[in-house]
C-alpha positions in Angstrom: 172.7 103.1 -75.9 170.8 100.6 -74.1 172.6 97.3 -73.4 170.7 94.1 -72.9 172.0 91.8 -70.5 171.2 88.1 -71.0 170.9 86.4 -67.6 173.7 83.8 -67.1 172.6 80.1 -67.0 172.6 78.5 -63.7 175.6 76.7 -62.7 173.9 73.4 -62.6 172.8 73.8 -66.2 176.1 74.8 -67.4 177.8 71.8 -65.8 175.2 69.2 -67.0 175.0 70.3 -70.6 178.2 68.8 -71.8 177.5 65.6 -69.9 173.9 65.5 -71.5 175.6 66.1 -75.1 177.9 63.2 -74.5 175.3 60.7 -73.3 173.3 61.7 -76.3 176.1 61.3 -78.7 177.1 57.8 -77.1 173.3 56.6 -77.3 173.2 57.6 -80.9 176.4 55.7 -81.6 175.3 52.5 -79.6 171.8 52.7 -81.8 173.7 53.2 -84.9 175.7 49.8 -84.1 172.4 48.1 -83.1 170.8 49.1 -86.5 173.8 48.2 -88.5 174.2 44.6 -87.0 170.4 43.9 -86.7 170.4 41.1 -89.1 173.9 39.7 -88.6 173.4 39.8 -84.7 170.0 38.3 -84.7 171.1 35.2 -87.0 174.2 34.8 -85.1 172.3 34.9 -81.6 169.3 32.8 -82.8 171.5 30.1 -84.5 173.8 29.6 -81.4 170.7 29.4 -79.0 168.7 27.1 -81.2 171.9 25.0 -81.7 172.1 24.5 -77.9 168.3 23.8 -77.6 168.3 21.4 -80.2 171.3 19.5 -79.2 169.7 19.3 -75.5 166.4 17.8 -77.1 168.4 15.3 -79.1 170.4 14.0 -76.3 167.3 13.6 -74.1 165.8 11.3 -77.0 169.1 9.4 -77.3 170.6 9.1 -73.9 167.4 8.9 -71.7 168.7 6.0 -69.6 171.2 6.5 -66.9 173.0 3.4 -68.1 173.6 4.8 -71.5 174.9 8.1 -70.3 177.4 6.3 -67.8 178.5 4.3 -70.7 179.0 7.3 -72.9 181.0 9.2 -70.1 183.2 6.4 -69.3 183.8 6.0 -73.0 184.7 9.7 -73.5 187.1 9.6 -70.5 188.8 6.5 -71.9 189.2 8.1 -75.5 191.2 11.4 -75.8 189.7 12.1 -79.2 186.3 12.6 -77.9 187.6 14.9 -75.1 189.4 17.0 -77.6 186.3 17.4 -79.8 183.6 17.8 -77.0 184.6 18.9 -73.5 185.0 18.2 -69.9 182.9 15.4 -68.4 181.2 16.5 -64.9 178.8 13.7 -64.1 176.2 11.6 -65.8 173.0 13.5 -65.4 171.2 14.5 -68.6 171.9 18.2 -68.1 175.7 17.5 -67.3 175.8 15.4 -70.4 174.3 18.3 -72.5 176.9 20.8 -71.0 179.7 18.4 -71.9 178.5 17.8 -75.5 177.8 21.4 -76.7 179.3 24.1 -74.5 182.6 24.2 -76.1 181.2 24.5 -79.5 178.8 27.3 -78.4 181.6 29.1 -77.0 183.7 28.7 -80.3 180.7 30.3 -82.1 180.3 33.2 -79.6 184.0 33.9 -80.0 183.9 34.3 -83.8 180.8 36.4 -83.4 182.4 38.7 -81.1 185.8 38.9 -82.9 184.3 39.9 -86.0 182.0 42.3 -84.4 185.0 43.9 -82.6 187.0 44.2 -85.8 184.0 45.4 -88.0 183.3 48.4 -85.5 187.1 49.4 -85.1 189.6 48.6 -87.5 187.3 48.2 -90.5 185.9 51.6 -89.6 189.4 53.3 -89.8 190.1 51.5 -93.1 187.0 52.9 -94.6 187.6 56.5 -93.5 184.3 56.7 -91.4 186.1 56.5 -88.1 188.1 59.8 -89.0 184.9 61.5 -89.9 183.2 60.5 -86.6 186.4 61.6 -84.6 186.1 65.1 -86.2 182.5 65.5 -84.4 181.9 65.9 -80.8 182.3 62.0 -80.4 186.0 62.2 -80.6 188.0 59.0 -80.9 187.2 57.2 -77.6 183.5 57.5 -77.6 182.9 55.3 -80.6 185.1 52.6 -78.9 182.9 53.0 -75.7 179.8 52.6 -77.8 181.3 49.3 -79.4 182.1 48.1 -76.0 178.4 48.8 -74.8 177.2 47.3 -78.1 179.1 43.9 -77.5 178.1 43.9 -73.7 174.4 44.1 -74.6 174.9 41.5 -77.4 176.4 39.0 -75.0 174.1 39.4 -72.3 171.3 38.7 -74.9 173.3 35.7 -75.9 173.5 34.6 -72.4 169.8 34.8 -71.7 168.8 33.1 -75.2 171.2 30.1 -74.6 169.7 29.8 -71.0 166.1 30.0 -72.3 167.0 27.5 -75.0 168.1 24.9 -72.3 165.2 25.7 -70.1 162.8 25.0 -72.9 164.1 21.5 -73.2 163.4 21.1 -69.4 167.0 21.4 -68.2 167.2 22.9 -64.5 166.9 26.7 -64.5 170.1 27.6 -62.3 172.4 25.4 -64.4 170.9 26.7 -67.6 171.6 30.4 -66.5 175.1 29.3 -65.5 175.7 27.7 -68.9 174.2 30.8 -70.8 176.4 33.2 -68.6 179.8 31.5 -69.3 178.8 31.3 -73.1 178.3 35.0 -73.2 181.5 35.5 -70.9 183.6 33.6 -73.4 182.2 35.8 -76.2 183.0 39.0 -74.2 186.6 37.7 -73.5 187.0 37.1 -77.2 185.6 40.3 -78.0 188.4 41.9 -76.0 190.8 39.8 -78.1 189.4 41.1 -81.3 189.4 44.7 -80.3 193.0 44.6 -79.0 194.2 43.0 -82.3 192.3 45.6 -84.2 194.8 48.2 -82.7 197.8 46.0 -83.5 197.1 45.4 -87.1 196.7 47.9 -89.8 194.1 46.1 -91.8 190.8 44.5 -90.8 192.0 41.5 -92.8 194.8 40.8 -90.7 192.9 41.6 -87.5 190.0 39.1 -88.4 192.4 36.4 -89.4 194.5 36.5 -86.3 191.4 37.0 -84.1 189.8 33.8 -85.7 193.1 32.1 -85.2 193.0 33.0 -81.5 189.7 31.6 -81.0 190.5 28.3 -82.7 193.7 28.1 -80.7 191.7 28.6 -77.5 189.6 25.7 -78.5 192.5 23.4 -79.4 194.2 24.4 -76.0 191.1 23.7 -74.3 190.9 20.3 -76.0 194.5 19.4 -75.2 194.0 20.1 -71.4 190.8 18.1 -71.5 192.5 15.0 -73.1 195.2 15.4 -70.4 192.7 15.5 -67.6 192.6 13.3 -64.6 189.5 11.4 -63.6 188.3 11.8 -60.0 185.3 10.8 -57.9 183.3 7.9 -59.4 185.2 8.0 -62.6 182.6 10.0 -64.3 184.0 13.4 -63.6 187.5 14.8 -65.0 189.6 17.5 -63.7 191.5 19.5 -66.7 195.1 19.8 -67.1 196.8 23.2 -67.1 196.5 23.9 -71.0 192.6 24.3 -70.4 193.4 27.3 -68.1 195.0 29.1 -71.1 191.6 29.3 -72.7 188.5 31.5 -72.1 186.6 28.3 -73.2 188.3 26.3 -70.7 187.6 28.7 -68.0 183.8 28.4 -68.8 184.0 24.7 -68.5 185.2 24.9 -65.0 181.8 26.3 -64.1 180.6 22.8 -64.2 177.2 24.0 -65.0 174.3 21.7 -64.0 176.7 20.0 -61.5 178.5 22.7 -59.2 177.0 25.7 -60.9 180.1 27.6 -60.1 179.7 31.3 -61.2 183.3 32.3 -60.5 184.7 31.5 -64.1 182.3 34.1 -65.5 184.1 36.6 -63.4 187.5 35.5 -64.7 186.2 35.8 -68.2 184.9 39.4 -67.6 187.9 40.4 -65.8 189.9 39.3 -68.7 187.7 41.2 -71.1 187.9 44.3 -68.9 191.7 44.1 -68.9 192.0 43.9 -72.7 189.4 46.8 -73.2 191.4 48.9 -70.7 194.5 48.1 -72.9 192.6 49.3 -75.9 191.8 52.7 -74.5 195.3 53.2 -73.6 196.5 52.2 -77.0 194.0 54.5 -78.7 195.0 57.5 -76.8 198.6 57.3 -78.1 198.6 55.9 -81.6 197.5 57.6 -84.9 194.1 57.0 -86.4 194.4 54.6 -89.2 197.7 53.1 -88.0 198.3 49.9 -86.2 201.0 48.8 -83.8 202.6 46.8 -86.3 203.1 49.3 -89.1 202.8 48.0 -92.7 206.0 47.5 -94.4 207.0 50.3 -96.9 206.5 49.0 -100.2 209.1 49.0 -103.2 209.8 52.0 -105.4 208.7 49.9 -108.4 206.2 46.8 -108.4 207.6 43.4 -108.9 206.8 41.8 -112.2 204.4 39.4 -110.2 202.2 42.4 -109.4 201.9 42.8 -113.4 198.9 40.6 -113.4 195.7 40.1 -111.3 196.7 36.8 -109.8 199.9 38.3 -108.6 198.0 41.2 -106.8 195.4 38.8 -105.4 198.2 36.7 -103.8 200.1 39.6 -102.5 196.9 40.7 -100.7 196.2 37.5 -99.3 199.4 35.5 -98.5 199.6 36.4 -94.9 196.1 35.0 -94.3 196.9 31.9 -96.3 200.1 31.4 -94.3 198.1 31.7 -91.1 195.6 29.0 -92.1 198.4 26.9 -93.2 200.1 27.1 -89.8 196.8 26.1 -88.3 196.5 23.1 -90.5 200.0 22.0 -89.5 199.2 22.3 -85.9 196.1 20.2 -86.5 198.3 17.6 -88.1 200.7 17.6 -85.2 197.7 17.1 -82.8 196.5 14.1 -84.8 199.9 12.5 -84.9 201.0 13.4 -81.2 197.7 11.8 -79.8 198.1 8.7 -82.0 200.3 6.9 -79.5 198.1 8.0 -76.7 194.8 6.7 -78.5 196.6 3.4 -79.2 197.7 3.0 -75.7 194.2 3.8 -74.2 192.4 1.4 -76.7 194.8 -1.3 -75.8 193.9 -1.0 -72.2 190.2 -0.6 -72.7 188.1 -3.7 -73.0 185.2 -1.8 -74.5 186.7 -1.5 -77.9 183.4 -2.0 -79.7 182.1 1.0 -77.9 185.0 3.2 -78.8 184.9 2.2 -82.3 181.2 3.1 -82.5 182.0 6.5 -81.1 184.7 7.1 -83.6 182.6 6.2 -86.6 180.1 8.8 -85.6 182.5 11.6 -86.0 182.7 13.1 -89.5 181.9 10.9 -92.3 182.8 7.8 -90.3 183.7 4.4 -91.9 184.9 1.3 -90.7 188.5 0.1 -90.4 191.7 0.2 -88.1 190.9 2.4 -85.1 194.0 4.3 -85.8 192.8 5.4 -89.3 189.4 6.1 -87.7 191.3 8.5 -85.2 193.2 10.3 -87.9 190.1 10.7 -90.1 188.2 12.2 -87.1 190.9 14.8 -86.4 191.2 15.7 -89.9 187.6 16.6 -90.0 188.7 19.6 -87.9 191.5 20.2 -90.3 188.9 20.3 -93.1 187.2 23.0 -91.3 190.4 25.1 -91.3 190.7 24.5 -95.0 187.3 25.5 -95.6 187.6 28.5 -93.4 190.6 29.5 -95.6 188.4 29.3 -98.7 185.7 31.2 -97.1 188.0 34.1 -96.2 189.4 34.3 -99.6 185.8 34.6 -101.1 185.1 37.2 -98.4 187.9 39.2 -99.9 186.0 39.5 -103.1 183.2 41.2 -101.2 185.7 43.5 -99.3 187.4 44.6 -102.5 184.0 45.6 -103.9 182.6 47.2 -101.1 185.7 49.4 -100.6 185.7 50.4 -104.3 188.9 49.0 -105.2 187.3 46.3 -107.4 185.8 49.1 -109.5 189.0 50.8 -109.8 190.6 47.6 -111.2 187.7 46.8 -113.5 188.2 50.3 -115.1 191.2 48.9 -116.8 191.1 46.1 -119.4 190.8 43.5 -116.6 187.6 41.6 -117.2 185.4 40.6 -114.3 185.7 36.7 -114.9 189.6 37.1 -114.5 189.3 39.4 -111.5 186.8 36.8 -109.9 188.8 33.7 -110.6 192.1 35.2 -109.8 190.9 35.5 -106.2 189.3 32.2 -106.2 192.4 30.7 -107.4 194.2 31.8 -104.2 191.6 30.2 -102.3 192.2 27.1 -104.0 195.9 27.2 -103.2 195.0 28.0 -99.5 193.1 24.8 -99.3 195.8 22.6 -100.9 198.5 24.2 -98.6 196.4 23.8 -95.4 195.7 20.1 -96.1 199.1 19.3 -97.4 200.8 21.0 -94.1 198.5 18.9 -92.0 199.1 15.7 -93.7 203.0 16.3 -93.6 202.8 17.2 -89.9 200.4 14.4 -89.0 202.5 11.6 -90.7 206.0 12.7 -89.4 204.8 13.3 -85.8 203.1 9.8 -85.7 206.0 8.2 -87.2 208.3 10.0 -84.7 206.1 8.8 -81.7 206.5 5.3 -82.8 203.7 4.5 -85.2 204.3 2.6 -88.4 205.3 4.3 -91.7 201.9 3.4 -93.2 200.5 6.1 -90.9 201.9 8.8 -93.3 199.6 7.3 -95.9 196.6 7.3 -93.8 197.3 11.0 -93.1 197.5 11.9 -96.8 194.3 9.8 -97.6 192.6 11.7 -94.6 193.6 15.0 -95.8 192.3 14.3 -99.6 189.0 13.2 -98.2 188.7 16.9 -96.8 189.5 18.4 -100.3 186.1 18.2 -101.9 184.4 19.6 -98.8 186.6 22.7 -98.8 186.1 23.0 -102.5 182.3 23.1 -102.2 182.4 25.9 -99.7 184.8 27.8 -102.1 182.4 27.2 -105.2 178.9 27.9 -103.6 180.2 30.8 -101.5 181.5 32.3 -104.7 178.1 31.8 -106.2 176.5 33.6 -103.2 178.9 36.6 -103.7 177.9 37.0 -107.3 174.1 36.7 -106.6 173.7 38.0 -103.1 176.9 40.0 -102.5 175.8 41.7 -99.2 175.2 38.3 -97.7 178.5 36.8 -98.4 180.3 37.4 -95.0 177.4 36.2 -93.0 176.5 33.3 -95.2 180.0 32.1 -95.4 180.8 32.0 -91.5 177.4 30.8 -90.6 177.3 28.0 -93.2 180.9 26.9 -92.1 180.1 27.0 -88.2 176.7 25.2 -88.5 178.0 22.8 -91.2 180.9 21.8 -89.1 178.9 21.0 -86.0 176.0 19.0 -87.8 178.4 17.2 -90.1 181.2 16.4 -87.8 179.5 16.2 -84.2 175.9 15.2 -85.2 176.6 11.7 -85.2 177.8 11.9 -81.6 174.5 13.2 -80.4 172.6 11.1 -83.1 171.0 13.9 -85.1 168.6 12.8 -87.8 170.6 11.7 -90.9 168.9 13.8 -93.2 169.9 16.8 -91.0 173.5 15.5 -91.0 173.8 15.2 -94.7 172.8 18.9 -95.2 176.4 19.4 -94.2 179.3 18.7 -96.7 181.3 17.3 -93.9 179.0 14.4 -93.3 179.5 13.3 -97.0 183.1 13.6 -97.1 184.7 10.6 -98.9 185.1 7.6 -96.7 188.9 6.6 -96.9 188.8 4.2 -94.0 188.1 0.5 -94.6 185.8 0.3 -97.6 187.0 3.5 -99.6 184.1 5.4 -101.1 184.5 8.7 -103.1 180.9 9.0 -104.1 180.4 12.0 -101.8 183.6 13.6 -103.1 182.4 13.3 -106.6 179.1 14.9 -105.9 180.7 17.7 -104.2 183.3 18.3 -107.0 180.5 18.6 -109.4 178.5 21.1 -107.3 181.7 23.1 -107.1 182.2 23.1 -110.9 178.5 23.9 -111.5 178.6 26.8 -108.7 181.8 28.3 -110.2 180.5 28.1 -113.9 177.3 30.0 -112.8 179.4 32.6 -111.0 181.2 33.1 -114.3 178.2 33.5 -116.2 176.5 35.8 -113.9 179.3 38.1 -112.7 179.0 40.3 -115.9 175.2 40.8 -115.3 175.1 42.6 -112.1 176.1 46.0 -110.8 178.9 46.5 -108.2 177.7 47.6 -104.9 180.1 49.9 -102.9 179.6 50.2 -99.0 
């Protein structure tokens, strides 16, 4: 018998084969993420970069003279409201003014983009069962997370470059543009780490997304409080932020003083923070079970409660934690409005340029004319309106998640009608809007009175909250119609429309955007409840909401349900 001996593979080949296989698997996973996110990511990136470039161009036209820029910066430093909403003044050059006006909002959008990306490629994959299938392949459990980190890093590098190129295209200095772009991408990367970590903590993508978005908004608020408490220095056109700003990756980005000092060190802090969180994620993934979160879901009752006998009870049971989270956010926004009431009154009383401050306040949100305290409350409640609209958006997104996961199809196999299923979840969105605005109004009124403001401030808070109700409702109604007509676009359209609408409608007046562009946003047409009360915009938005919901009811039974 002849034995055929196969020559052994060279040692070098045997050693490199597994490494090559791992690299090929990792590359395939990265390509899969890039392909899956190609449209969402492109729209996010281009929208953020275009927003920065458009704002820079608009500021050049509006504040071309040095005198107008000095007046604006001094006005901002004298008015805590503008600092809460905008940023940290670092000089009066056109480039420095651009960074002051737009950076914090770019970083906020970058944070939301990254937290959604992190949860989409981690916790959502485990919920759907795809992560377990991939883990059974040579990829294992850690390689997909590595691919997600690489994917997010590439996305944020591209974001940084696009933001920088957008600024450069308007004539701003190259070095400062790249510093501004870098800290915008750095903020996004820091919040990616937050989203990835919370995806390990919570057992559902809904909870991970909700808490991640809340952390981004909290970081924006902390940065705003730190800026409002800041100390002027130099010639009075520079501000040194207080300690709350150092609790926020957005606040870290401000410390770069792009176009003034061009300090790259805050970028290192953002990247180090992201790296620390990612390292923690890898450590947690090595010890927890697939599909489980660090906070385990509570075991249910042996028998369902009577409330779960109907569709509305089920919809509320699925979404009440998210509703509570947005309501707490509304209450914090109301506390901010009331707590800063005394500060704004004090600063206005000491500032001789009351007309300039009044002009700036009327450019925030829907504006109006009347007592400055009411203008201030109305301006802050524009931000609360964003929270209420976000609560509505997330409830409508729940419709898409139920459809994509296949659970909606299971429910509709029972005698439950499509219209009832649709409006049961929409009703939770309506309740969420009311709770957010009500919590904010109560918190604002009580905190203002406790700070020494007259009792009439409580009425001002409730009026400002009522003005935001039609705005949030129009997002609820129109996005419901988008879900019915274009279900796969629901999530992208919902968050993009909210983010861009908030910036254009609330802050567009400060940088003097064209009026036609501002009024594309519902926030610019919110009812004016300061001075001469005008509910015209509110009536139009209520009509649009009713029409959109009626159209949704008529069309929901005429389309197929798409899973996945």
